C-alpha positions as CSV (number, residue, x, y, z in Angstrom):
1,M,8.7,35.8,-17.1
2,M,10.1,32.3,-17.1
3,T,8.6,30.1,-14.4
4,N,10.6,27.5,-12.5
5,W,7.4,25.5,-12.0
6,R,8.0,21.8,-11.5
7,P,4.9,19.6,-11.2
8,D,4.4,16.6,-8.9
9,L,3.0,13.7,-10.9
10,S,3.0,11.2,-8.1
11,Q,-0.7,11.7,-7.6
12,G,-3.6,11.0,-10.0
13,V,-4.4,8.2,-12.4
14,G,-4.1,7.6,-16.1
15,P,-1.3,8.2,-18.6
16,L,1.5,10.7,-17.6
17,Y,0.4,13.3,-20.2
18,L,-3.1,13.4,-18.7
19,K,-1.6,13.7,-15.2
20,L,0.6,16.6,-16.4
21,A,-2.3,18.3,-18.2
22,A,-4.4,18.0,-15.0
23,R,-1.6,19.4,-12.9
24,I,-1.2,22.4,-15.2
25,E,-5.0,23.1,-15.1
26,D,-5.1,22.7,-11.3
27,D,-2.2,25.1,-10.8
28,I,-3.8,27.7,-13.1
29,Q,-7.0,27.4,-11.1
30,S,-5.2,27.8,-7.8
31,G,-3.0,30.7,-8.9
32,V,0.3,28.8,-8.7
33,L,0.6,29.5,-12.4
34,P,-0.7,33.1,-12.8
35,A,-1.9,34.7,-16.0
36,G,1.1,35.6,-18.2
37,A,3.4,33.0,-16.7
38,K,5.6,31.2,-19.2
39,L,5.6,27.4,-18.9
40,P,9.0,25.7,-19.1
41,P,10.3,24.7,-22.5
42,Q,9.1,21.2,-23.3
43,R,12.7,19.7,-23.4
44,N,13.6,21.3,-20.1
45,L,10.5,20.1,-18.3
46,A,10.8,16.6,-19.7
47,F,14.3,16.4,-18.3
48,D,13.3,17.8,-14.9
49,I,10.5,15.4,-14.3
50,G,11.9,12.4,-16.1
51,V,9.4,11.9,-18.9
52,T,9.7,12.1,-22.7
53,I,9.4,15.3,-24.7
54,G,6.4,13.7,-26.4
55,T,4.6,13.3,-23.1
56,V,5.1,17.0,-22.3
57,G,4.1,18.0,-25.8
58,R,0.8,16.1,-25.6
59,A,0.0,17.7,-22.2
60,Y,0.7,21.2,-23.5
61,A,-1.5,20.5,-26.6
62,L,-4.4,19.5,-24.3
63,V,-4.3,22.5,-22.1
64,R,-4.0,24.7,-25.2
65,E,-7.2,23.1,-26.6
66,R,-8.9,23.8,-23.3
67,G,-8.1,27.5,-23.7
68,L,-5.8,27.6,-20.7
69,V,-2.6,28.5,-22.5
70,S,-1.4,30.1,-25.7
71,G,1.6,28.8,-27.6
72,E,3.6,30.7,-30.2
73,V,6.6,29.4,-32.2
74,G,9.7,31.1,-30.9
75,R,8.1,32.6,-27.9
76,G,6.9,29.7,-25.8
77,T,3.7,28.7,-24.0
78,Y,2.0,31.3,-21.8
79,V,-0.8,30.9,-19.2
80,L,-4.0,32.7,-20.2
81,G,-5.4,32.8,-16.7
82,R,-8.0,31.3,-14.4
83,G,-11.0,32.8,-16.2
84,A,-10.5,30.6,-19.2
85,A,-10.4,27.5,-17.0
86,D,-13.5,28.6,-15.1
87,E,-15.5,29.0,-18.2
88,A,-14.4,25.6,-19.5
89,G,-16.4,24.0,-16.7
90,A,-15.7,20.7,-15.0
91,G,-16.1,18.7,-18.2
92,A,-16.6,15.0,-18.6
93,T,-14.6,12.7,-16.4
94,S,-14.0,9.0,-16.2
95,D,-15.1,6.9,-13.3
96,A,-11.6,7.3,-11.9
97,G,-11.8,11.0,-12.0
98,A,-9.4,11.7,-14.8
99,P,-10.6,13.6,-17.9
100,S,-12.1,11.3,-20.5
101,A,-10.4,10.9,-23.9
102,M,-13.3,12.7,-25.7
103,T,-13.1,15.6,-23.3
104,D,-9.3,15.9,-23.7
105,S,-9.5,15.8,-27.5
106,L,-12.4,18.2,-28.1
107,R,-13.0,20.4,-25.0
108,T,-12.2,24.1,-25.6
109,A,-13.0,27.1,-23.4
110,R,-15.4,29.4,-25.2
111,P,-16.6,32.2,-22.9
112,V,-19.5,34.2,-24.5
113,A,-21.3,36.2,-21.8
114,G,-21.1,39.9,-22.6
115,K,-18.8,39.3,-25.5
116,I,-19.3,40.2,-29.2
117,R,-19.0,36.8,-31.0
118,M,-16.8,37.1,-34.1
119,D,-15.7,33.5,-33.8
120,S,-18.6,31.7,-35.6
121,T,-19.7,31.6,-39.2
122,A,-23.3,30.4,-38.7
123,A,-25.9,31.9,-41.0
124,P,-26.9,35.4,-39.8
125,D,-30.4,36.1,-38.6
126,V,-32.3,37.5,-41.5
127,G,-35.8,36.6,-40.3
128,Q,-35.8,32.9,-40.7
129,G,-37.8,32.3,-37.5
130,P,-41.3,32.7,-38.9
131,T,-40.5,30.4,-41.8
132,L,-39.0,27.7,-39.6
133,E,-42.0,28.0,-37.2
134,R,-44.5,27.6,-40.0
135,L,-42.8,24.6,-41.6
136,M,-42.2,22.8,-38.3
137,S,-45.9,23.3,-37.3
138,E,-47.0,21.9,-40.6
139,L,-44.8,18.8,-40.5
140,I,-45.8,18.0,-37.0
141,K,-49.5,18.2,-37.9
142,E,-49.0,16.1,-41.0
143,H,-46.6,13.5,-39.4
144,P,-47.3,13.3,-35.7
145,H,-46.2,9.7,-35.4
146,E,-43.0,10.1,-37.3
147,A,-42.1,13.2,-35.3
148,A,-42.4,11.2,-32.1
149,T,-40.4,8.1,-32.9
150,Y,-37.2,7.0,-34.5
151,T,-36.6,7.5,-38.2
152,R,-36.5,4.0,-39.8
153,Q,-36.2,5.0,-43.5
154,W,-35.8,8.2,-45.5
155,P,-38.6,9.6,-47.6
156,A,-37.7,10.1,-51.2
157,A,-38.1,13.9,-50.8
158,W,-35.1,14.0,-48.4
159,V,-32.9,12.5,-51.2
160,E,-34.3,14.8,-53.8
161,A,-33.8,17.8,-51.6
162,G,-30.1,16.9,-51.3
163,R,-29.8,16.3,-55.0
164,S,-31.2,19.8,-55.6
165,W,-29.1,21.5,-52.9
166,L,-25.8,20.0,-54.0
167,S,-26.3,20.6,-57.7
168,A,-24.2,23.4,-59.2
169,G,-23.3,24.6,-62.7
170,D,-23.7,21.7,-65.1
171,W,-23.3,19.0,-62.4
172,R,-26.3,17.3,-60.9
173,P,-25.6,14.3,-58.7
174,D,-27.6,11.1,-59.1
175,A,-30.1,10.3,-56.5
176,G,-28.6,6.9,-55.7
177,G,-25.5,8.5,-54.2
178,I,-27.2,11.0,-51.9
179,V,-27.2,10.4,-48.1
180,P,-29.0,13.0,-45.8
181,T,-26.9,13.8,-42.7
182,L,-27.1,15.5,-39.4
183,G,-25.1,18.5,-40.7
184,G,-21.7,18.8,-42.4
185,H,-19.6,17.6,-39.4
186,A,-21.5,14.3,-39.2
187,A,-21.3,13.8,-43.0
188,I,-17.5,14.2,-43.0
189,L,-16.9,11.9,-40.1
190,A,-19.3,9.3,-41.6
191,V,-17.4,9.3,-44.9
192,I,-14.0,9.0,-43.1
193,A,-15.4,6.1,-41.0
194,A,-16.9,4.4,-44.0
195,V,-13.8,4.3,-46.3
196,T,-10.9,4.1,-43.9
197,Q,-9.9,1.7,-41.1
198,P,-8.3,2.4,-37.7
199,G,-4.7,3.3,-38.3
200,D,-5.2,4.6,-41.8
201,K,-3.9,8.0,-42.6
202,V,-6.2,10.9,-43.5
203,A,-4.6,14.0,-45.0
204,F,-5.6,17.6,-44.2
205,E,-4.3,21.0,-45.2
206,Q,-2.2,22.5,-42.6
207,L,-4.9,25.1,-41.9
208,T,-8.3,23.3,-41.9
209,F,-11.5,22.5,-40.2
210,A,-9.6,21.4,-37.1
211,S,-12.5,19.9,-35.3
212,I,-12.7,17.3,-38.0
213,A,-9.0,16.6,-37.8
214,R,-9.3,16.0,-34.0
215,S,-12.4,13.9,-34.5
216,T,-10.5,11.8,-37.0
217,N,-7.9,11.1,-34.4
218,L,-10.6,10.3,-31.9
219,I,-11.9,7.4,-34.0
220,G,-8.4,6.0,-34.5
221,R,-7.3,7.3,-37.8
222,R,-4.0,9.1,-38.1
223,V,-3.9,12.7,-39.3
224,V,-1.2,13.9,-41.6
225,A,-0.9,17.6,-42.8
226,M,0.5,19.3,-45.9
227,E,2.8,22.1,-44.9
228,T,2.8,24.9,-47.4
229,P,3.6,28.7,-47.2
230,D,-0.1,29.6,-47.0
231,G,-1.3,26.6,-45.1
232,T,-3.5,25.4,-48.1
233,I,-3.1,22.7,-50.7
234,T,-0.8,22.9,-53.7
235,P,-0.4,20.1,-56.2
236,D,3.3,19.7,-55.4
237,A,2.6,19.5,-51.6
238,F,-0.2,17.0,-52.2
239,E,1.9,14.7,-54.4
240,R,4.9,14.9,-51.9
241,L,2.6,14.0,-49.0
242,C,1.0,11.1,-51.0
243,A,4.4,9.7,-52.0
244,Q,5.8,9.9,-48.4
245,Q,2.8,9.3,-46.2
246,H,0.4,7.2,-48.4
247,P,-2.9,8.6,-47.0
248,K,-6.2,6.8,-47.7
249,L,-8.3,10.0,-48.0
250,V,-7.8,13.7,-48.1
251,F,-10.2,16.3,-46.8
252,L,-10.4,19.5,-48.8
253,M,-12.4,22.8,-49.0
254,P,-11.4,23.8,-52.5
255,T,-14.0,26.5,-52.9
256,V,-13.7,29.1,-50.1
257,Q,-11.3,27.4,-47.8
258,N,-11.7,27.9,-44.1
259,P,-10.0,30.0,-42.7
260,T,-7.9,31.3,-45.7
261,L,-10.7,31.9,-48.2
262,D,-8.5,30.2,-50.8
263,I,-10.3,29.0,-54.0
264,V,-8.3,26.4,-55.8
265,S,-7.8,27.2,-59.5
266,E,-9.3,24.9,-62.2
267,A,-5.8,23.9,-63.3
268,D,-4.8,22.9,-59.8
269,R,-8.1,21.0,-59.4
270,H,-7.3,18.9,-62.5
271,A,-3.8,18.3,-61.1
272,I,-5.1,17.2,-57.6
273,V,-7.5,14.8,-59.2
274,A,-4.7,13.3,-61.3
275,I,-2.5,12.9,-58.2
276,A,-5.4,11.3,-56.3
277,R,-5.8,8.8,-59.1
278,K,-2.1,8.1,-59.3
279,Y,-1.8,7.3,-55.5
280,N,-5.3,5.8,-55.1
281,V,-6.5,8.5,-52.6
282,W,-10.2,9.2,-51.9
283,L,-11.2,12.9,-52.1
284,L,-13.6,14.4,-49.6
285,E,-14.8,17.8,-50.9
286,D,-16.5,20.1,-48.4
287,N,-18.5,22.8,-50.3
288,I,-20.3,24.3,-47.3
289,Y,-19.0,27.8,-48.1
290,G,-19.0,27.3,-51.9
291,S,-22.7,27.4,-52.0
292,L,-22.5,31.1,-51.2
293,L,-20.8,31.9,-54.5
294,D,-22.9,32.7,-57.6
295,D,-20.6,31.2,-60.1
296,G,-18.3,28.7,-58.4
297,P,-15.5,26.8,-60.2
298,V,-15.8,23.2,-61.4
299,M,-16.1,20.8,-58.5
300,L,-13.9,17.8,-57.8
301,A,-16.9,15.6,-57.8
302,E,-17.5,16.6,-61.4
303,L,-13.9,15.9,-62.4
304,A,-13.6,12.7,-60.4
305,P,-17.0,11.2,-59.6
306,D,-15.5,7.8,-59.1
307,R,-13.4,8.8,-56.1
308,T,-15.0,12.0,-54.7
309,F,-17.4,12.4,-51.8
310,H,-19.1,15.8,-52.0
311,L,-21.0,17.5,-49.2
312,G,-23.0,20.6,-48.5
313,G,-25.5,21.8,-45.9
314,L,-27.6,24.6,-44.6
315,S,-25.6,25.9,-41.6
316,K,-23.8,28.8,-43.3
317,V,-26.5,29.9,-45.7
318,V,-29.9,29.1,-44.1
319,S,-29.8,28.1,-40.4
320,A,-27.1,26.3,-38.3
321,G,-29.8,25.0,-35.9
322,V,-31.6,23.0,-38.5
323,R,-28.5,20.7,-38.9
324,G,-29.4,19.9,-42.5
325,G,-26.7,18.3,-44.6
326,W,-26.2,15.9,-47.5
327,V,-23.3,14.0,-48.9
328,W,-23.0,12.6,-52.4
329,C,-21.1,9.3,-52.7
330,P,-19.4,7.5,-55.6
331,S,-21.1,4.4,-56.9
332,N,-22.2,1.8,-54.2
333,F,-20.8,3.8,-51.3
334,A,-24.0,5.4,-50.1
335,P,-25.2,2.4,-48.0
336,R,-21.8,2.3,-46.3
337,V,-21.8,6.0,-45.5
338,M,-25.5,5.8,-44.4
339,T,-24.6,3.0,-41.9
340,A,-21.5,4.8,-40.6
341,H,-23.6,8.0,-40.1
342,K,-26.2,6.1,-38.1
343,M,-23.5,4.4,-36.0
344,I,-21.7,7.7,-35.3
345,T,-24.7,10.0,-34.7
346,G,-27.5,7.6,-33.7
347,G,-29.4,8.6,-36.8
348,L,-31.1,11.6,-38.4
349,P,-34.2,12.7,-36.5
350,F,-37.3,12.9,-38.6
351,M,-38.1,16.5,-37.6
352,L,-34.7,17.8,-38.7
353,G,-34.5,15.7,-41.9
354,E,-38.0,16.6,-42.9
355,L,-37.5,20.3,-42.1
356,A,-34.3,20.5,-44.1
357,A,-36.0,18.8,-47.1
358,R,-39.1,21.1,-46.9
359,L,-36.9,24.2,-46.7
360,V,-35.2,23.2,-50.0
361,M,-38.1,21.8,-51.9
362,S,-40.4,24.7,-51.0
363,G,-37.9,27.2,-52.3
364,E,-37.6,28.8,-48.8
365,A,-34.0,27.8,-48.4
366,G,-33.1,29.5,-51.7
367,A,-35.0,32.7,-50.6
368,V,-33.2,32.7,-47.2
369,R,-29.9,32.2,-48.9
370,S,-30.4,35.2,-51.1
371,R,-31.1,37.4,-48.0
372,V,-28.1,35.8,-46.2
373,K,-25.8,36.6,-49.1
374,A,-27.0,40.2,-49.2
375,E,-26.4,40.6,-45.4
376,I,-23.0,39.0,-45.6
377,A,-22.1,41.4,-48.5
378,A,-23.2,44.4,-46.4
379,R,-21.2,43.3,-43.4
380,E,-18.1,42.6,-45.5
381,R,-18.3,46.2,-46.8
382,L,-18.2,47.4,-43.2
383,A,-15.2,45.2,-42.6
384,R,-13.3,46.7,-45.6
385,R,-14.1,50.2,-44.3
386,H,-13.0,49.5,-40.7
387,F,-9.8,47.6,-41.7
388,E,-8.7,49.8,-44.5
389,G,-4.9,49.7,-44.8
390,L,-4.5,46.4,-42.9
391,D,-3.4,43.1,-44.5
392,F,-6.4,40.8,-44.8
393,V,-8.3,38.6,-47.2
394,S,-12.0,38.9,-47.6
395,H,-14.8,38.2,-50.2
396,P,-18.2,39.8,-50.5
397,A,-19.9,36.3,-50.4
398,T,-18.1,34.9,-47.3
399,P,-18.9,35.3,-43.6
400,F,-15.3,35.8,-42.4
401,L,-12.0,37.4,-43.2
402,W,-8.4,36.2,-42.6
403,M,-6.2,39.0,-41.1
404,K,-2.5,39.2,-40.9
405,L,-1.4,40.8,-37.6
406,P,1.3,43.5,-37.7
407,D,4.4,43.2,-35.4
408,P,4.6,42.6,-32.5
409,W,1.3,40.9,-32.3
410,L,1.1,37.1,-31.9
411,S,-2.2,35.5,-32.8
412,G,-2.8,33.8,-29.4
413,N,-2.0,37.0,-27.5
414,F,-4.3,38.9,-29.8
415,K,-7.1,36.5,-29.1
416,K,-6.7,36.9,-25.4
417,A,-6.5,40.7,-25.7
418,G,-9.7,40.7,-27.8
419,E,-11.5,38.7,-25.2
420,D,-10.4,41.2,-22.5
421,E,-11.8,44.0,-24.7
422,G,-15.1,42.2,-25.2
423,V,-14.7,40.6,-28.6
424,L,-14.1,37.0,-29.5
425,V,-12.0,36.0,-32.6
426,D,-10.3,32.8,-33.6
427,D,-6.5,32.6,-33.6
428,E,-4.7,30.4,-36.1
429,D,-4.3,27.6,-33.6
430,E,-8.1,27.0,-33.9
431,F,-7.4,25.7,-37.5
432,K,-4.4,23.5,-36.9
433,G,-5.4,19.8,-36.7
434,G,-2.1,19.0,-34.9
435,R,1.1,20.5,-33.7
436,S,3.0,22.6,-36.2
437,E,6.1,24.7,-36.1
438,Q,4.8,27.1,-38.7
439,A,3.4,30.5,-37.5
440,F,1.1,32.6,-39.8
441,H,0.4,35.4,-37.2
442,R,-3.2,35.6,-38.4
443,I,-6.7,35.6,-37.0
444,R,-10.1,34.8,-38.4
445,V,-12.7,37.5,-37.9
446,S,-16.3,36.3,-38.5
447,F,-19.2,38.6,-38.6
448,T,-22.5,36.8,-39.0
449,V,-23.5,36.1,-35.4
450,P,-23.6,39.7,-34.0
451,K,-27.2,41.1,-34.0
452,G,-27.3,44.1,-36.3
453,H,-24.7,46.3,-38.0
454,A,-24.2,48.4,-34.9
455,E,-22.9,45.4,-32.9
456,V,-20.8,44.3,-35.9
457,E,-19.2,47.8,-36.1
458,R,-18.4,47.8,-32.4
459,G,-16.6,44.5,-32.8
460,F,-14.7,45.8,-35.8
461,A,-13.8,49.0,-34.0
462,A,-12.5,47.0,-31.0
463,I,-10.3,44.8,-33.2
464,R,-9.0,47.8,-35.1
465,R,-8.0,49.6,-31.8
466,L,-6.1,46.5,-30.7
467,V,-4.3,46.1,-34.0
468,D,-3.2,49.7,-34.0
469,S,-2.3,49.8,-30.3
470,G,0.3,47.0,-30.4
471,D,0.6,44.4,-27.7
472,V,2.5,46.4,-25.1
473,G,-0.7,47.3,-23.2
474,H,-1.9,43.7,-23.1
475,V,1.1,41.9,-21.6
476,S,0.5,40.6,-18.1
477,Y,3.3,40.8,-15.4
478,S,1.1,39.5,-12.6
């Protein structure tokens, strides 16, 4: 149902788009905008209240990130209801009472109580607890002072652990380029901050690790996206973007792309490297999921060590809570990335850095990874059985699948319907770093967080019921 809602922006402080976003949120909370209500088209609302279309677009994007509305190309923007807003919480505010810039950019409603979480790819629980307990106890006994203070310098073992963990095939990074980091997210942002300046353009695939794209905007860099039929990089799209937009750096997940599971062919890797050289673009290669493969393809860092930053970590294969990560840098860039990492994160705590290093150097990380891979393979087999006949992409070594929704489902509506049925999935908007007119009508279904196969199967069964039922039973007319 189309709403004739017209907000009053005479009250409040801050830019108009923040006032409009706050008014939308307030009216959802109060019930003025009920669940299922359709917000006015951006052009119409801009005319009615005397602002630019861009102002309305930014406000709509904010409330979508907060989990309050769902937007689908060709259908409009619909209110998800007060429950999503309640779960989001009050959030950070400025002294004047308006939402802070960081809250607006990154806040997202993520209700979890009583839900089966199929929206996270953290390493599954395969009994890591006793190993982590033993190693932490040992390191605190051996280094009580270091565990209680700031980390001033990195032990050589931390670098060697990173060198060991990042090595693959015939490639072994040199120790001088290794920087231990507070996980993969911190590593990526440190590299971007180290090699670009505010106002520089950073390129992403259309579907990507959207939290990084939004964080890139937050630190003053401009995000540009490659639009392709599948949302992932192709050499032609990359060259066209380089020629037109002139990015300083491109972020890629060439081995098991999130969320599409795409693995870039070796021929395309060579082409991408050649294009990066031609246009003088830095390559940032995230191999966080690639470490789950037994025989991965040649890495960009091996093909172009002079312009590739290569990162990996423990979150998907050992333990997300350890926050262990490493990035390998081209010659002479490690000090710059190390400094940027400290400025952005405050530094790597001794306990986490030492724990990550001990996990790798003791062989425990490799042993856990083997058990994690076996568990992922078992759960992926369950997925293929439950979703037989549906259109989806999966791999025995990866902790999620990418499912095409049949008509008439829209991904945002399916996500809300899944939440109502007790299962959380990610719709495609979770992987868009910015606004896009392209719709893929897909969801990502992850399966490593549920405890045990019985809970995994309950989640799969709920998703299958929804897919088969169509959306007619899940449209709100309240």
